[in-house]
Every structure is written in C-alpha cells, then in structure tokens.
C-alpha positions in Angstrom: 6.7 1.1 -16.2 6.8 -0.5 -12.8 8.0 -3.9 -11.8 5.2 -6.2 -10.7 5.6 -7.6 -7.2 3.8 -10.6 -5.5 4.4 -11.9 -2.0 7.1 -9.3 -1.6 9.2 -10.3 -4.5 9.4 -9.4 -8.2 7.7 -11.6 -10.6 10.1 -13.2 -13.2 9.1 -12.9 -16.9 10.7 -16.2 -17.8 13.4 -14.5 -20.0 15.8 -13.5 -17.2 14.0 -10.2 -16.4 10.9 -9.2 -14.5 7.3 -8.6 -15.4 6.6 -4.9 -15.9 3.3 -3.1 -16.0 2.1 0.4 -17.0 -0.9 2.8 -16.6 -3.3 2.0 -13.8 -1.6 -1.3 -13.1 1.7 0.5 -12.6 0.1 3.0 -10.2 -1.3 0.1 -8.2 2.1 -1.5 -7.9 3.6 1.8 -6.6 0.7 2.3 -4.2 1.1 -1.2 -2.9 4.8 -0.7 -2.5 4.3 2.6 -0.7 1.8 0.9 1.7 3.9 -2.2 2.5 7.3 -0.6 2.8 8.0 0.5 6.3 8.4 4.4 6.5 11.8 5.4 7.4 13.6 2.2 6.4 15.2 3.8 3.2 17.8 6.2 4.5 18.0 8.2 1.3 14.1 8.4 1.1 12.9 8.7 4.7 9.3 9.7 3.6 8.9 6.5 1.5 6.6 3.9 3.0 3.9 3.8 5.5 3.5 3.3 9.2 0.7 0.7 8.7 2.9 -1.9 10.4 2.3 0.0 13.7 -1.5 -0.4 13.3 -1.8 -3.3 15.8 -0.3 -1.3 18.5 -3.1 1.2 18.3 -6.1 0.8 20.5 -9.0 -0.8 18.7 -11.1 2.3 18.8 -8.4 4.4 17.1 -7.2 1.9 14.4 -9.3 3.2 11.7 -8.4 6.8 12.1 -4.7 5.9 12.4 -5.0 3.7 9.3 -6.5 6.6 7.3 -3.7 8.9 8.5 -0.9 6.3 7.6 -2.4 5.7 4.2 -2.6 9.4 3.5 1.0 9.9 4.6 2.2 7.1 2.3 0.3 8.1 -0.8 0.7 11.9 -0.6 3.1 11.8 -3.6 0.8 9.8 -5.8 -1.9 11.2 -8.2 -4.8 9.5 -6.4 -7.7 10.4 -4.1 -8.3 8.1 -1.2 -11.9 7.4 -1.1 -12.0 5.0 1.9 -9.9 2.8 4.1 -11.5 -0.4 5.4 -10.2 -2.6 8.3 -11.1 -6.2 8.9 -9.7 -8.4 11.7 -7.7 -11.3 10.1 -7.0 -13.3 13.3 -3.9 -13.9 15.2 -3.4 -10.1 15.7 -3.4 -9.5 11.9 -5.6 -6.8 10.2 -6.8 -6.9 6.5 -6.7 -3.4 5.0 -8.6 -2.4 1.8 -7.7 1.0 0.4 -10.2 2.4 -2.1 -8.8 5.0 -4.5 -10.0 7.3 -7.3 -7.5 7.8 -10.2 -8.6 10.2 -12.9 -12.2 9.0 -12.5 -11.4 5.4 -12.2 -12.1 3.5 -9.1 -9.2 1.3 -8.0 -8.4 -0.7 -4.8 -5.5 -2.5 -3.1 -5.7 -4.9 -0.2 -3.0 -6.1 2.2 -2.6 -7.6 5.6 -0.6 -6.3 8.4 
C-alpha cells in the first residue's frame, strides 16, 4: 500500500492517518513520486528520483529526448513499460509532461508540470 499524495503532500484520511491506495493506483503514486523527487536529493537512495527538474535548461530541440531519458532513469526499478513521453509548453518557462505507461497490459498515465 502506498500513501496518496496531492500537491506535494500526503492526503489526510480524517482519522489521524493518511489515505492509502493499492494495485495500479499504488503504482501510479510511486511513479509520480519517482518523477517529481529530485534525483540525488536522498543521500541513502541516490538513484531515487528524476532529473526532470533540469528539463528547462535543455535546448528546445533536445527536450523531448532528454525527458525520455530522465523518465526512463527514474522508472527503471518499476514494473512498467514507458510507451510515450509528451511535452507541452505551460507558459512562464514551465513544461507539462505526460508519461504514458503499460502495466501488465493496462494503459496508465501520469502528468506533471516542471
């Protein structure tokens, strides 16, 4: 079971605990955590996280290939196949990222903004 996160924080369950999820929902929570955590920020787990926060520093022509590489690095420990990574400018130097996944024959996706 994984803790559900929204806007960078755990969601309270109203009983003094946090909302938990399982199955594909738990996988999506782990994937989103791995994509949003900055790679190298956890001293005991240096391979946890992604380098997607560096994406805006890449030349526009190289952003998609860099995003695909960063996503693959972040999700290498998960049981998913990355089917596509889509980038959309979000204004003010921000980028919307959609990651399309296959998990045991089920199509899943996560979106985030960097």
